[in-house]
C-alpha positions as CSV (number, residue, x, y, z in Angstrom):
1,M,-8.1,25.4,6.3
2,V,-10.4,22.3,5.3
3,H,-11.1,21.9,1.5
4,V,-13.7,19.5,0.4
5,R,-14.1,18.4,-2.9
6,N,-17.1,18.0,-4.6
7,P,-18.0,15.4,-7.6
8,A,-16.1,18.1,-9.9
9,G,-13.1,18.3,-8.2
10,H,-13.7,22.0,-7.1
11,S,-12.9,23.1,-3.9
12,T,-15.9,24.4,-1.9
13,A,-16.5,26.3,1.2
14,N,-14.4,25.4,4.4
15,L,-16.5,23.3,6.8
16,D,-13.8,22.6,9.7
17,S,-10.2,23.1,11.1
18,E,-9.0,19.9,11.0
19,G,-7.3,19.5,8.0
20,P,-7.9,18.7,3.9
21,M,-10.7,16.9,3.1
22,R,-12.1,14.7,-0.5
23,S,-15.0,13.5,-1.4
24,P,-15.6,9.7,-2.1
25,A,-17.5,11.0,-5.5
26,T,-14.8,12.7,-6.8
27,H,-12.1,9.9,-6.0
28,T,-14.8,7.4,-8.1
29,L,-14.6,9.7,-10.8
30,F,-10.7,9.1,-11.0
31,R,-11.0,5.5,-10.8
32,S,-13.9,5.2,-13.3
33,A,-11.2,4.3,-16.0
34,V,-9.4,1.5,-14.2
35,V,-12.0,-0.6,-12.4
36,P,-12.7,-2.3,-15.8
37,C,-9.4,-3.6,-16.1
38,T,-9.9,-5.1,-12.8
39,A,-12.9,-7.1,-13.4
40,W,-11.0,-10.0,-15.5
41,L,-7.8,-9.7,-13.4
42,G,-8.0,-8.8,-10.1
43,A,-3.9,-10.1,-9.2
44,C,-2.9,-7.3,-11.3
45,R,-2.4,-3.6,-11.1
46,D,-1.1,-0.6,-12.4
47,A,3.1,-1.0,-13.4
48,N,3.7,2.2,-11.4
49,P,2.5,1.8,-7.8
50,A,4.4,5.1,-7.0
51,Q,2.8,7.3,-8.8
52,P,-0.3,5.8,-10.3
53,D,-2.4,7.8,-13.0
54,P,-6.1,7.6,-11.9
55,M,-6.9,8.8,-15.6
56,K,-5.1,6.5,-17.6
57,T,-7.2,4.1,-20.0
58,P,-6.7,0.4,-18.9
59,T,-4.3,-1.2,-21.6
60,H,-6.6,-4.4,-21.7
61,V,-10.3,-3.7,-21.6
62,F,-12.7,-6.8,-22.1
63,R,-16.5,-6.8,-23.4
64,S,-18.8,-9.8,-23.5
65,T,-21.4,-9.7,-26.3
66,Q,-24.4,-12.4,-26.8
67,S,-25.0,-13.3,-30.4
68,T,-28.3,-12.8,-31.5
69,T,-28.7,-14.9,-34.4
70,R,-28.0,-18.8,-34.2
71,R,-25.1,-20.2,-36.1
72,S,-25.6,-23.4,-37.9
73,A,-23.4,-26.4,-37.1
74,S,-21.2,-26.3,-40.4
75,L,-20.0,-22.5,-39.7
76,W,-19.6,-23.2,-36.0
77,T,-17.2,-26.1,-37.2
78,R,-15.3,-23.6,-39.7
79,H,-14.8,-21.4,-36.9
80,L,-13.1,-23.9,-34.6
81,A,-10.1,-23.6,-36.4
82,W,-9.5,-20.3,-35.5
83,I,-11.5,-20.0,-31.9
84,T,-8.8,-22.4,-30.8
85,P,-5.8,-20.7,-31.5
86,L,-7.2,-17.4,-30.1
87,T,-8.1,-19.0,-27.1
88,A,-4.5,-20.0,-26.7
89,V,-3.5,-16.6,-27.7
90,I,-5.6,-14.9,-24.9
91,A,-4.8,-17.4,-22.1
92,A,-1.2,-16.3,-22.9
93,T,-1.8,-12.4,-22.8
94,F,-3.6,-13.2,-19.6
95,A,-0.7,-15.2,-17.9
96,S,1.8,-12.5,-19.5
97,A,-0.1,-9.3,-17.8
98,C,0.2,-11.4,-14.5
99,A,3.9,-11.6,-14.6
100,T,4.5,-7.8,-15.2
101,T,6.0,-4.8,-13.1
102,G,3.4,-4.5,-10.4
103,A,1.4,-7.4,-10.6
104,T,0.9,-9.8,-7.5
105,F,1.2,-12.7,-9.4
106,Q,4.4,-15.0,-8.6
107,S,5.3,-11.8,-6.5
108,G,6.6,-14.2,-3.8
109,V,4.4,-14.1,-1.1
110,A,0.4,-14.5,-1.7
111,D,-2.5,-11.8,-0.8
112,A,-3.2,-12.0,2.8
113,F,-6.2,-10.7,4.3
114,P,-5.7,-9.9,8.3
115,D,-8.3,-9.1,10.6
116,H,-6.2,-7.5,13.1
117,P,-2.3,-6.8,13.5
118,P,0.2,-8.1,13.3
119,Y,0.1,-7.1,9.8
120,Y,2.7,-9.4,8.4
121,A,2.8,-12.5,5.6
122,G,5.2,-14.4,3.8
123,A,8.1,-17.3,5.2
124,T,7.3,-17.1,8.9
125,T,11.1,-18.3,9.3
126,T,13.1,-16.2,6.8
127,P,17.0,-16.7,5.6
128,A,17.7,-13.1,7.6
129,A,17.2,-15.1,10.6
130,Q,20.7,-17.5,10.3
131,P,23.9,-17.2,11.8
132,G,25.5,-14.7,10.2
133,A,23.4,-13.8,7.6
134,R,24.1,-10.4,6.0
135,V,21.1,-8.2,4.9
136,G,20.9,-5.3,3.1
137,V,19.0,-1.9,3.3
138,L,17.8,0.8,0.8
139,P,17.1,4.1,1.4
140,L,13.7,4.5,2.8
141,Y,11.5,6.7,0.4
142,Y,8.0,8.2,0.5
143,Q,5.5,6.3,-2.2
144,P,2.8,9.2,-3.3
145,G,-0.1,8.2,-4.9
146,A,-0.6,4.4,-2.7
147,A,-4.3,5.0,-1.5
148,Q,-5.9,8.2,-3.4
149,P,-4.5,10.2,-6.2
150,A,-1.3,11.7,-5.4
151,L,-2.7,15.4,-5.4
152,F,-4.8,14.2,-1.9
153,D,-1.3,13.1,-0.3
154,P,0.4,15.4,1.8
155,R,3.2,17.3,0.6
156,W,6.3,15.9,0.5
157,G,9.1,17.6,-1.3
158,P,12.2,19.5,0.0
159,G,11.3,21.9,3.3
160,T,8.3,19.8,4.2
161,P,8.0,18.2,7.5
162,L,7.4,15.1,5.5
163,H,10.4,15.4,3.9
164,A,12.4,16.1,7.2
165,L,10.5,12.9,8.6
166,L,12.1,10.8,5.7
167,S,15.9,11.9,6.6
168,E,14.9,11.6,10.2
169,M,14.2,7.9,9.4
170,N,17.2,7.3,6.8
171,A,19.4,8.3,9.2
172,T,18.0,5.8,12.0
173,L,18.4,3.1,9.8
174,D,22.3,2.5,11.1
175,S,20.8,2.0,14.5
176,L,18.3,-0.6,13.2
177,T,19.2,-4.7,13.6
178,T,17.7,-7.6,12.6
179,S,15.8,-9.8,14.4
180,R,19.0,-11.7,15.9
181,G,20.6,-8.6,16.3
182,E,22.8,-8.4,13.3
183,S,23.5,-4.7,12.0
184,L,22.1,-3.9,8.4
185,T,24.3,-3.2,5.3
186,R,23.4,0.3,3.6
187,L,23.6,-0.6,0.0
188,I,23.8,2.9,-1.0
189,D,23.5,6.6,0.3
190,G,20.9,7.4,2.3
191,A,20.3,10.5,0.4
192,R,19.9,8.7,-3.1
193,V,16.2,7.9,-3.0
194,S,16.4,7.6,-6.4
195,A,17.7,4.2,-6.6
196,V,14.5,3.0,-4.9
197,A,11.7,5.3,-6.2
198,P,10.6,4.4,-9.6
199,T,13.1,6.2,-11.9
200,S,15.1,4.9,-14.8
201,L,16.6,2.0,-12.7
202,G,13.1,0.7,-12.6
203,V,10.4,0.3,-10.7
204,P,10.8,-1.4,-6.6
205,P,8.7,-4.1,-5.2
206,D,5.2,-2.3,-4.4
207,V,3.9,-3.5,-0.8
208,M,0.4,-2.6,-0.5
209,F,-1.7,-2.4,2.4
210,G,-4.8,-1.0,3.5
211,C,-8.5,-1.7,4.1
212,L,-10.1,-4.4,1.6
213,T,-11.3,-2.3,-1.4
214,R,-14.3,-3.7,-4.3
215,T,-11.6,-4.0,-6.9
216,N,-8.4,-4.9,-4.8
217,L,-6.9,-1.6,-6.4
218,P,-5.4,-0.2,-2.7
219,D,-6.7,3.5,-4.7
220,D,-10.3,2.4,-4.6
221,E,-13.1,2.8,-2.1
222,C,-13.4,0.4,1.2
223,E,-15.3,-2.3,0.6
224,E,-18.7,-2.1,2.6
225,R,-19.2,-4.2,5.3
226,D,-21.6,-6.7,6.3
227,G,-23.5,-6.9,10.1
228,A,-22.6,-3.9,12.8
229,L,-20.7,-1.1,11.6
230,G,-16.9,-1.4,13.3
231,R,-17.7,-5.0,14.9
232,G,-16.6,-8.4,13.9
233,R,-14.5,-9.1,10.9
234,Q,-13.2,-6.3,9.3
235,Q,-10.7,-8.0,6.8
236,M,-7.5,-5.9,5.5
237,R,-5.5,-6.7,2.1
238,L,-1.9,-7.3,2.4
239,A,0.0,-7.7,-1.3
240,V,3.3,-6.9,-3.0
241,G,3.7,-6.1,-6.7
242,R,6.6,-7.7,-8.8
243,P,9.5,-5.0,-9.3
244,S,10.6,-4.5,-13.1
245,K,13.5,-6.5,-14.9
246,A,15.8,-3.6,-14.5
247,W,15.2,-2.9,-11.0
248,I,15.8,-6.9,-10.2
249,A,18.9,-6.4,-12.4
250,W,20.1,-3.6,-10.7
251,A,19.5,-4.5,-7.2
252,G,20.8,-8.0,-7.7
253,S,24.2,-6.6,-8.8
254,T,24.6,-3.9,-5.8
255,M,23.4,-7.2,-3.4
256,D,26.0,-9.1,-5.1
257,A,28.8,-6.3,-4.8
258,A,28.0,-6.0,-1.0
259,G,27.8,-9.4,-0.4
260,V,24.3,-9.7,1.1
261,S,21.9,-12.0,-0.4
262,H,18.6,-10.3,0.7
263,V,17.2,-6.3,1.1
264,L,14.9,-4.9,3.0
265,V,12.9,-2.2,0.9
266,I,10.6,0.4,3.0
267,S,8.3,3.1,2.2
268,L,6.1,5.8,3.9
269,E,2.6,6.3,2.3
270,V,-0.9,6.9,3.4
271,A,-3.8,4.5,3.5
272,D,-6.6,3.9,4.7
273,Y,-7.8,1.9,7.7
274,P,-11.6,1.1,9.3
275,V,-12.8,2.2,12.4
276,R,-13.4,-0.4,14.8
277,Q,-16.1,-0.4,17.7
278,R,-16.1,-2.4,21.0
279,G,-17.5,-2.8,24.1
280,L,-21.4,-1.5,25.0
281,A,-20.5,2.2,25.3
282,G,-19.5,1.3,21.3
283,A,-16.0,3.0,22.0
284,K,-14.1,3.6,19.1
285,S,-10.3,2.7,17.8
286,V,-8.2,2.1,15.1
287,E,-5.6,-0.8,14.8
288,L,-2.4,0.8,13.6
289,G,-0.2,-2.3,14.0
290,T,2.0,-4.6,16.4
291,N,0.9,-3.7,20.1
292,H,-0.3,-0.4,18.8
293,T,-4.0,0.6,18.8
294,V,-5.4,4.3,19.1
295,S,-8.3,5.4,20.6
296,L,-10.9,7.6,19.0
297,P,-13.2,10.1,19.9
298,W,-16.6,8.4,20.2
299,L,-18.1,11.1,17.1
300,T,-15.6,9.7,14.9
301,S,-17.8,8.3,11.8
302,L,-17.6,4.5,11.5
303,D,-19.1,4.5,7.7
304,T,-15.4,6.3,6.8
305,P,-12.2,4.6,6.6
306,V,-9.9,6.9,8.7
307,Q,-6.4,8.1,6.4
308,V,-3.3,6.7,7.9
309,V,0.4,7.4,7.6
310,Q,2.2,4.0,7.3
311,L,5.6,2.3,6.9
312,T,5.2,-0.9,4.5
313,G,8.1,-3.4,3.8
314,A,9.3,-6.5,2.4
315,L,12.3,-8.8,2.2
316,I,13.7,-9.4,-1.1
317,D,15.9,-11.9,-2.4
318,R,18.5,-11.8,-5.5
319,N,15.9,-12.5,-7.6
320,G,13.9,-9.7,-6.7
321,R,10.9,-12.1,-5.0
322,A,9.6,-11.1,-1.8
323,V,10.4,-13.4,1.3
324,R,8.2,-11.8,4.0
325,I,5.8,-8.5,3.6
326,G,4.2,-6.2,6.4
327,A,3.2,-2.9,7.3
328,E,2.8,-0.8,10.7
329,G,0.9,2.3,10.9
330,L,1.9,5.5,12.7
331,V,-0.6,8.3,12.5
332,A,-4.4,8.4,12.1
333,R,-6.8,11.3,11.0
334,R,-10.2,10.3,12.1
335,T,-13.2,11.9,10.0
336,R,-16.2,13.5,12.2
337,L,-19.6,12.4,11.7
338,L,-21.0,15.1,9.8
339,L,-18.1,15.6,7.4
340,S,-18.6,12.1,6.9
341,A,-22.4,12.6,6.3
342,L,-21.6,15.1,3.3
343,G,-19.6,12.6,1.7
344,A,-16.2,14.0,3.0
345,Q,-13.0,12.5,4.2
346,A,-10.1,13.7,6.9
347,L,-6.7,13.6,4.7
348,I,-3.5,13.5,6.2
349,G,-1.9,17.0,6.2
350,D,1.3,18.5,6.9
351,T,0.1,19.0,10.8
352,D,-0.3,15.2,11.0
353,I,2.9,14.5,9.6
354,A,4.7,17.4,12.0
355,S,3.0,15.9,15.0
356,L,5.2,12.5,14.2
357,H,7.9,14.4,15.3
358,A,7.1,14.7,19.2
359,Q,4.3,11.8,19.6
360,R,6.0,8.8,21.8
361,R,4.9,5.0,22.6
362,D,4.0,5.6,26.5
363,D,3.3,1.9,26.7
364,V,6.2,0.8,25.4
365,A,9.6,1.1,27.7
366,G,11.5,4.1,27.2
367,A,8.8,6.0,25.7
368,P,10.5,6.1,22.2
369,L,8.9,7.5,19.1
370,V,6.2,6.0,17.2
371,W,7.7,6.1,14.3
372,R,11.0,5.2,15.9
373,E,9.4,2.0,17.3
374,A,7.4,1.3,14.3
375,L,10.4,1.3,12.2
376,R,12.3,-0.7,14.4
377,E,9.3,-3.5,14.8
378,L,9.0,-3.3,11.0
379,V,12.6,-4.2,10.4
380,A,12.7,-6.8,13.2
381,Q,9.5,-8.8,11.7
382,L,10.7,-8.8,8.1
383,T,14.3,-10.3,9.3
384,R,12.3,-13.0,11.7
């Protein structure tokens, strides 16, 4: 059953049988309060990456005004006494904001804008690639609200297909190795997902990946593209937000106890990817990740991005700074032309998640499961 949400946020009549839908107009209403914040500081984002609150009023909202009267020279001179200190205070406020939890400033890896996979950024050679290097890994967890309000995300609680998929992924971590063939060191039990999800332990690093948005917020609408749709440059944005001080302190002590200098933080989430078009026939596809491009039916909309279930990850050092970050897509949900014309976008649902238990990469030797190959590639790329 398909639901389309109108600008008022209410469900309307069923339009298709593909899965749930959302209206970009509804999404815009949710973000109306946060856009002013990024007008002055594109590098900063909400301090809670796993549960973004789109209705939250920005902490800092600035308004520029123009004087309608002409100040005299003497009046201006008197104002200089407090204007200069005030400027310094404002500058310090901006700098402090950039260094807060969730900000990409001084996170360790600068924002990257790849056109095509592989979707990775940071050090080309990491300390994890050194002989004898030991790399820790934390439980893989789901991050709701990464690219849209969490109410539009698939269900992720116990008994859902997504919860079952996470359990399988965490069980697989023991069989994965670094780029040099070294086994990963579990820092805590795989069932203790609360250690990496935002809790009293703090907020972990947040790797953000998806289509380039107008405000650099991952939950904003994708930026309109120039030229022919689906052709030419279609930049994506790959960035990482800083973890909280509490998480850095906890992770550091845990890493010391395990005798590792770096740790992998991996999450599963939903993101928006652009649809690409090539050839005279206008064949459509989506580039999910490293050597992984999936063809889409010709009646797929080019105006509306496809929702993708993806893995994102980061190699983090003892001080909480990212060394290398990346993403690998697993499965995409396309939007048909008619639904796109009505302002709707097809959403990832339980059916899409459940399909990952059977989907295989026939183009890879041994035809591994799609998610297993993506997870293997992500770990290998982050520790190269």
